[in-house]
C-alpha positions in Angstrom: -14.9 19.7 -6.7 -18.1 19.8 -8.8 -18.1 19.1 -12.5 -21.1 18.1 -14.7 -23.3 15.5 -13.0 -20.9 14.2 -10.5 -19.1 15.3 -7.3 -15.2 14.6 -7.2 -13.8 13.6 -3.6 -17.1 14.2 -1.6 -17.4 11.2 0.5 -21.1 10.5 1.7 -21.8 8.7 5.0 -24.5 6.4 5.8 -26.2 3.5 3.9 -29.5 5.4 3.3 -27.8 7.2 0.4 -27.6 4.1 -1.5 -31.4 3.4 -1.3 -34.2 5.5 -3.0 -37.9 4.9 -2.8 -40.1 4.2 -5.9 -43.5 5.6 -6.0 -45.0 3.0 -3.8 -42.6 3.9 -1.0 -40.7 0.7 -1.1 -36.9 0.8 -1.2 -34.9 -0.1 -4.4 -31.3 0.0 -5.2 -30.0 3.4 -6.4 -28.3 3.7 -9.7 -25.6 5.8 -8.0 -22.4 4.4 -6.9 -18.8 5.4 -5.8 -15.5 5.0 -7.9 -12.6 4.4 -5.6 -9.7 5.8 -7.2 -6.2 4.4 -6.1 -3.2 6.5 -7.5 0.3 7.1 -6.9 1.4 3.8 -5.4 3.5 1.0 -6.3 2.0 -2.3 -7.8 4.2 -5.3 -7.2 3.8 -9.2 -6.7 4.3 -11.3 -3.7 4.0 -15.0 -3.9 0.6 -15.8 -5.3 -0.7 -12.3 -4.9 -0.4 -8.7 -6.5 -0.1 -5.9 -4.1 -0.8 -2.2 -4.2 0.9 -0.1 -1.6 2.1 3.4 -0.7 -0.7 5.1 -2.7 -3.5 7.6 -2.2 -7.0 7.0 -2.2 -9.8 9.4 -3.4 -13.5 8.9 -4.3 -15.9 10.1 -6.8 -19.4 9.9 -5.5 -22.9 9.9 -6.9 -21.8 8.5 -10.1 -24.7 7.2 -12.3 -24.1 4.3 -14.8 -25.4 6.2 -17.7 -22.7 9.2 -17.2 -19.7 7.0 -16.6 -17.3 7.0 -19.8 -13.8 7.5 -20.7 -14.0 11.2 -20.9 -15.1 11.3 -17.2 -12.1 9.1 -16.2 -9.7 11.6 -18.0 -11.4 14.4 -15.9 -10.9 12.3 -12.8 -7.1 12.2 -13.4 -7.0 15.8 -13.7 -9.1 16.1 -10.3 -6.5 14.3 -8.6 -3.6 16.5 -9.7 -2.3 14.1 -12.2 -1.2 14.5 -15.7 -2.6 12.8 -18.7 -1.9 10.1 -20.3 -2.9 7.5 -17.7 -3.9 4.1 -17.7 -6.8 2.7 -15.8 -7.2 -0.7 -14.3 -10.4 -1.7 -12.9 -10.7 -4.5 -10.1 -13.6 -6.8 -10.8 -16.0 -7.2 -7.9 -15.2 -9.9 -5.5 -11.9 -10.8 -7.1 -8.3 -10.3 -6.0 -5.9 -7.8 -7.6 -4.0 -10.7 -9.0 -7.1 -12.3 -10.7 -9.4 -9.2 -11.1 -7.5 -6.5 -12.9 -8.9 -5.4 -16.2 -7.4 -2.6 -18.4 -9.9 0.0 -19.3 -9.2 1.2 -22.9 -12.6 2.3 -24.2 -16.0 2.8 -23.4 -16.8 -0.8 -24.2 -14.7 -1.7 -21.3 -16.6 0.6 -19.1 -19.9 -1.1 -20.3 -18.2 -4.4 -19.1 -17.4 -2.6 -15.7 -20.8 -1.6 -15.2 -22.2 -5.1 -15.9 -19.8 -6.6 -13.4 -20.7 -3.9 -10.9 -24.1 -5.8 -10.5 -25.6 -3.5 -8.0 -22.5 -3.1 -5.9 -22.0 0.4 -4.2 -18.5 0.9 -5.1 -15.9 0.1 -7.8 -12.2 0.4 -7.7 -10.0 1.8 -10.4 -6.3 2.0 -10.3 -4.5 4.9 -12.1 -1.2 3.5 -13.9 1.1 6.1 -15.5 2.7 5.0 -18.8 5.7 3.0 -18.8 8.9 4.9 -19.4 11.1 3.5 -22.2 14.7 4.4 -22.5 16.6 4.4 -25.8 20.2 3.8 -25.5 22.7 5.4 -28.1 24.4 2.7 -30.3 27.6 3.4 -32.2 27.1 1.3 -35.3 31.0 1.5 -36.0 31.8 -0.6 -33.1 31.9 -4.3 -34.3 29.4 -6.8 -32.7 31.1 -9.6 -31.0 30.4 -12.9 -32.8 30.6 -16.4 -31.9 34.1 -17.9 -32.3 34.0 -20.9 -35.0 33.1 -24.3 -33.9 36.0 -26.6 -32.9 35.0 -28.9 -35.7 35.4 -26.4 -38.4 38.9 -24.7 -37.1 41.9 -25.3 -34.9 40.4 -23.4 -32.1 41.1 -25.0 -28.4 38.4 -26.2 -26.6 37.1 -23.9 -23.7 36.1 -20.2 -23.5 37.7 -17.7 -26.1 37.4 -13.9 -25.3 37.4 -11.5 -28.3 38.1 -8.0 -27.7 35.0 -6.1 -29.3 37.1 -3.0 -30.6 39.9 -4.8 -32.3 38.3 -8.2 -32.9 41.5 -9.8 -31.4 41.4 -12.9 -29.2 42.4 -11.9 -25.5 44.8 -14.0 -23.7 43.4 -16.7 -21.5 43.7 -16.2 -17.6 43.8 -19.9 -16.2 43.4 -20.3 -12.6 
């Protein structure tokens, strides 16, 4: 898929693509790099580690530092067939998932990503769907159970007192 100045999901082969020649014929590092996109998986913790499993990986090749911005990342989400909004996590170069994940919220965060890249040929980005929040219905006419008065202030027996939330009455004790 071609869009603007980059190709989505066209993987290049061989190390020669990463190098270019200057006017004297000597090799120098290219300004192009690949964005490795992880999506559709599950991120969870294991002891002392963060793990990402069961996802897909796509690549955005021939990305130039000057062209990478938040709008391009949004196009990337649409390119892999997902819906916006989507969160972006960047894995710092040479760090584990547990230590190196950074949320990308703005172009300033992308500038940090590019500085951290420091000539690396590939950067890894994890697409994270928004968290779902469920709202429970609450009937305000039902009284909220309250703590029984303390034994010092009343004639309540020591032990557990169970109060029916609907009637407010003390329920009978079931001793074993």
